KOLKOL-710106 format. One line per 4 residues: their letters; for each residue x, y, z of N, C-alpha, C. Coordinates in steps of 0.02 Angstrom, whole numbers, padded with zeros to 5 digits, always signed. Layout:
% KOLKOL-710106
a	X Y Z X Y Z X Y Z  ...
END
This chain:
% KOLKOL-710106
mlhr	+00043 -00059 +00000 +00000 +00000 +00000 +00045 +00062 +00000  +00027 +00110 -00041 +00064 +00173 -00043 +00056 +00209 +00024  +00109 +00239 +00047 +00105 +00275 +00110 +00114 +00349 +00096  +00060 +00386 +00108 +00061 +00459 +00102 +00025 +00487 +00162
tsiv	+00043 +00546 +00180 +00012 +00580 +00236 -00040 +00629 +00209  -00101 +00624 +00234 -00155 +00670 +00215 -00160 +00724 +00267  -00155 +00787 +00246 -00160 +00844 +00291 -00220 +00885 +00268  -00270 +00889 +00311 -00332 +00926 +00296 -00344 +00975 +00352
dhir	-00348 +01039 +00334 -00359 +01091 +00385 -00430 +01089 +00413  -00479 +01079 +00370 -00549 +01082 +00392 -00591 +01036 +00349  -00634 +00995 +00381 -00682 +00953 +00344 -00751 +00963 +00375  -00800 +00970 +00332 -00870 +00977 +00354 -00911 +00926 +00317
intl	-00945 +00882 +00354 -00989 +00832 +00324 -01058 +00845 +00352  -01105 +00859 +00308 -01173 +00875 +00329 -01211 +00813 +00351  -01207 +00757 +00312 -01247 +00698 +00327 -01209 +00634 +00310  -01209 +00587 +00356 -01186 +00518 +00344 -01244 +00473 +00364
sfss	-01263 +00427 +00319 -01319 +00384 +00337 -01314 +00316 +00302  -01353 +00268 +00326 -01362 +00202 +00296 -01297 +00167 +00278  -01261 +00145 +00328 -01200 +00106 +00320 -01143 +00146 +00288  -01142 +00211 +00299 -01088 +00252 +00274 -01033 +00259 +00327
ifei	-00973 +00274 +00304 -00915 +00276 +00348 -00878 +00342 +00337  -00857 +00373 +00392 -00809 +00428 +00389 -00747 +00404 +00425  -00694 +00394 +00387 -00633 +00363 +00412 -00575 +00412 +00409  -00542 +00421 +00465 -00482 +00462 +00466 -00424 +00414 +00481
gdvs	-00377 +00410 +00434 -00320 +00366 +00443 -00319 +00310 +00392  -00268 +00268 +00397 -00258 +00213 +00351 -00297 +00152 +00373  -00320 +00113 +00324 -00360 +00053 +00338 -00336 -00003 +00292  -00335 -00063 +00318 -00317 -00121 +00276 -00376 -00145 +00235
yiqg	-00437 -00146 +00265 -00495 -00175 +00232 -00558 -00139 +00254  -00600 -00122 +00205 -00665 -00092 +00220 -00718 -00132 +00181  -00773 -00149 +00216 -00829 -00181 +00183 -00893 -00144 +00204  -00927 -00117 +00154 -00990 -00082 +00166 -01047 -00121 +00134
fsra	-01105 -00120 +00166 -01163 -00158 +00140 -01226 -00120 +00156  -01270 -00113 +00107 -01333 -00079 +00118 -01385 -00109 +00070  -01446 -00116 +00094 -01500 -00138 +00050 -01564 -00102 +00071  -01608 -00091 +00021 -01669 -00053 +00034 -01723 -00073 -00016
iadq	-01785 -00065 +00006 -01843 -00072 -00038 -01876 -00004 -00040  -01880 +00025 -00100 -01911 +00090 -00110 -01979 +00079 -00143  -02033 +00091 -00107 -02101 +00077 -00132 -02139 +00143 -00136  -02157 +00163 -00197 -02195 +00224 -00207 -02264 +00206 -00234
rqkp	-02315 +00238 -00207 -02383 +00225 -00230 -02427 +00287 -00225  -02475 +00288 -00269 -02522 +00344 -00268 -02575 +00336 -00213  -02593 +00273 -00199 -02642 +00260 -00146 -02609 +00222 -00090  -02621 +00242 -00027 -02587 +00211 +00030 -02615 +00142 +00049
ifrs	-02603 +00092 +00006 -02625 +00023 +00020 -02562 -00019 +00026  -02552 -00052 +00083 -02492 -00091 +00096 -02511 -00162 +00116  -02473 -00210 +00091 -02481 -00280 +00110 -02425 -00299 +00158  -02439 -00347 +00202 -02391 -00364 +00254 -02328 -00398 +00229
degs	-02329 -00428 +00169 -02270 -00466 +00144 -02224 -00424 +00100  -02237 -00360 +00092 -02197 -00320 +00045 -02129 -00300 +00071  -02118 -00300 +00135 -02055 -00277 +00163 -02002 -00331 +00170  -02013 -00390 +00142 -01965 -00445 +00149 -01914 -00444 +00093
frry	-01849 -00442 +00111 -01797 -00444 +00060 -01795 -00512 +00025  -01814 -00565 +00060 -01815 -00632 +00029 -01862 -00637 -00030  -01912 -00594 -00032 -01962 -00597 -00085 -01934 -00576 -00154  -01880 -00538 -00155 -01854 -00511 -00217 -01787 -00542 -00235
pifr	-01780 -00570 -00295 -01718 -00603 -00315 -01657 -00557 -00317  -01667 -00492 -00326 -01610 -00446 -00331 -01566 -00447 -00269  -01595 -00465 -00211 -01557 -00467 -00149 -01520 -00533 -00139  -01535 -00585 -00180 -01503 -00650 -00174 -01453 -00664 -00229
epip	-01456 -00628 -00284 -01412 -00642 -00340 -01339 -00626 -00323  -01293 -00670 -00343 -01223 -00655 -00330 -01199 -00597 -00374  -01154 -00558 -00348 -01126 -00502 -00386 -01065 -00529 -00423  -01064 -00524 -00489 -01007 -00549 -00527 -00947 -00503 -00518
lpsi	-00893 -00531 -00493 -00832 -00492 -00485 -00783 -00513 -00539  -00757 -00466 -00577 -00710 -00484 -00631 -00645 -00510 -00602  -00619 -00561 -00635 -00554 -00587 -00612 -00499 -00543 -00640  -00448 -00534 -00600 -00390 -00494 -00621 -00335 -00544 -00636
deav	-00322 -00554 -00700 -00273 -00605 -00718 -00215 -00577 -00759  -00213 -00510 -00769 -00155 -00483 -00804 -00103 -00462 -00753  -00041 -00469 -00775 +00015 -00447 -00733 +00022 -00371 -00740  +00027 -00337 -00684 +00033 -00264 -00684 +00100 -00246 -00652
tmev	+00138 -00208 -00688 +00201 -00183 -00661 +00194 -00108 -00650  +00213 -00086 -00590 +00203 -00016 -00574 +00264 +00010 -00536  +00286 +00069 -00555 +00341 +00101 -00519 +00317 +00170 -00498  +00322 +00184 -00434 +00297 +00247 -00407 +00355 +00285 -00375
tqln	+00359 +00348 -00392 +00407 +00392 -00359 +00368 +00449 -00328  +00367 +00453 -00263 +00331 +00506 -00230 +00380 +00562 -00211  +00376 +00616 -00249 +00420 +00672 -00235 +00401 +00708 -00171  +00336 +00706 -00156 +00311 +00737 -00095 +00264 +00687 -00061
pgik	+00282 +00659 -00003 +00241 +00607 +00027 +00178 +00634 +00062  +00163 +00697 +00055 +00104 +00725 +00087 +00054 +00752 +00038  -00010 +00746 +00055 -00064 +00777 +00016 -00094 +00830 +00061  -00093 +00893 +00041 -00117 +00948 +00082 -00179 +00978 +00051
vhdi	-00233 +00981 +00091 -00297 +01009 +00069 -00320 +01057 +00123  -00344 +01115 +00101 -00367 +01165 +00150 -00437 +01147 +00177  -00487 +01142 +00132 -00556 +01129 +00152 -00587 +01072 +00112  -00626 +01030 +00146 -00667 +00979 +00113 -00737 +00990 +00139
dvlg	-00785 +00995 +00094 -00855 +01005 +00112 -00896 +00951 +00077  -00925 +00905 +00117 -00964 +00849 +00090 -01037 +00860 +00108  -01080 +00863 +00058 -01151 +00872 +00071 -01181 +00810 +00103  -01165 +00750 +00077 -01192 +00690 +00107 -01162 +00627 +00078
asss	-01161 +00574 +00117 -01140 +00508 +00096 -01192 +00459 +00121  -01217 +00415 +00078 -01271 +00371 +00097 -01264 +00304 +00062  -01296 +00254 +00089 -01303 +00188 +00059 -01235 +00156 +00044  -01199 +00139 +00095 -01136 +00104 +00089 -01082 +00145 +00055
sivq	-01073 +00207 +00078 -01023 +00253 +00050 -00968 +00265 +00101  -00911 +00289 +00075 -00854 +00304 +00118 -00828 +00374 +00103  -00814 +00412 +00156 -00775 +00473 +00151 -00714 +00458 +00193  -00655 +00456 +00161 -00595 +00437 +00197 -00538 +00485 +00185
lgnt	-00502 +00500 +00238 -00440 +00537 +00235 -00385 +00487 +00252  -00351 +00461 +00202 -00300 +00411 +00214 -00298 +00360 +00158  -00265 +00304 +00171 -00256 +00250 +00122 -00298 +00189 +00141  -00319 +00152 +00090 -00354 +00089 +00100 -00324 +00037 +00054
kkif	-00310 -00022 +00081 -00281 -00075 +00041 -00335 -00111 +00000  -00390 -00132 +00032 -00444 -00167 -00003 -00512 -00139 +00018  -00556 -00130 -00032 -00623 -00104 -00018 -00673 -00148 -00055  -00727 -00168 -00020 -00783 -00203 -00052 -00846 -00167 -00030
mesr	-00882 -00138 -00077 -00943 -00101 -00061 -01002 -00132 -00099  -01059 -00137 -00066 -01118 -00165 -00098 -01180 -00126 -00076  -01220 -00106 -00125 -01283 -00073 -00111 -01335 -00100 -00160  -01389 -00127 -00135 -01442 -00154 -00177 -01508 -00121 -00158
ikhi	-01543 -00096 -00209 -01606 -00062 -00198 -01658 -00089 -00246  -01716 -00108 -00220 -01772 -00130 -00261 -01822 -00072 -00263  -01834 -00045 -00324 -01881 +00010 -00333 -01947 -00019 -00358  -02002 -00001 -00325 -02069 -00023 -00345 -02112 +00039 -00351
rhvt	-02147 +00045 -00407 -02192 +00102 -00419 -02263 +00075 -00429  -02310 +00100 -00391 -02380 +00082 -00399 -02415 +00145 -00425  -02436 +00143 -00488 -02469 +00201 -00517 -02539 +00182 -00540  -02583 +00231 -00543 -02651 +00220 -00565 -02660 +00252 -00633
sngn	-02685 +00213 -00681 -02698 +00238 -00748 -02771 +00225 -00765  -02810 +00276 -00776 -02882 +00271 -00791 -02919 +00232 -00738  -02901 +00241 -00675 -02936 +00207 -00621 -02913 +00136 -00608  -02870 +00109 -00651 -02845 +00040 -00642 -02775 +00042 -00613
pqns	-02765 +00011 -00555 -02696 +00010 -00527 -02649 -00033 -00569  -02588 -00009 -00577 -02537 -00046 -00613 -02474 -00047 -00571  -02438 -00102 -00573 -02374 -00107 -00537 -02318 -00102 -00587  -02266 -00069 -00567 -02206 -00064 -00608 -02148 -00081 -00563
dvss	-02124 -00144 -00569 -02065 -00165 -00531 -02004 -00146 -00570  -01962 -00106 -00541 -01900 -00084 -00573 -01843 -00109 -00530  -01802 -00154 -00557 -01744 -00179 -00520 -01684 -00135 -00534  -01648 -00118 -00481 -01586 -00080 -00491 -01538 -00097 -00436
END
């Protein structure tokens, strides 16, 4: 892992939420995980089984990770081992996000959201399941 010193005079973070991390310093490994069901409807009718993550395949499918099989040669010359920043202003970090001052060796982040829209067209309710 590259070793550099991060120097920050001032940082302001307005909001951190839903499995987000604010990390100061170096880290070997970070794993973030977040999942949500976003259900929008024109009429407030809810069924008791809608909040179950098991009901939707998007939460069970494996995430394909590409294999890294090429050889990479890298030479780094750090003329200045420090990174100096005066101000950092972050409006928000959400759903398995990281704001970090420092180095990280390995990061694995996962966020899965199931969007469901219930709209009414000509008096007939219609469902629109949107996976993302």
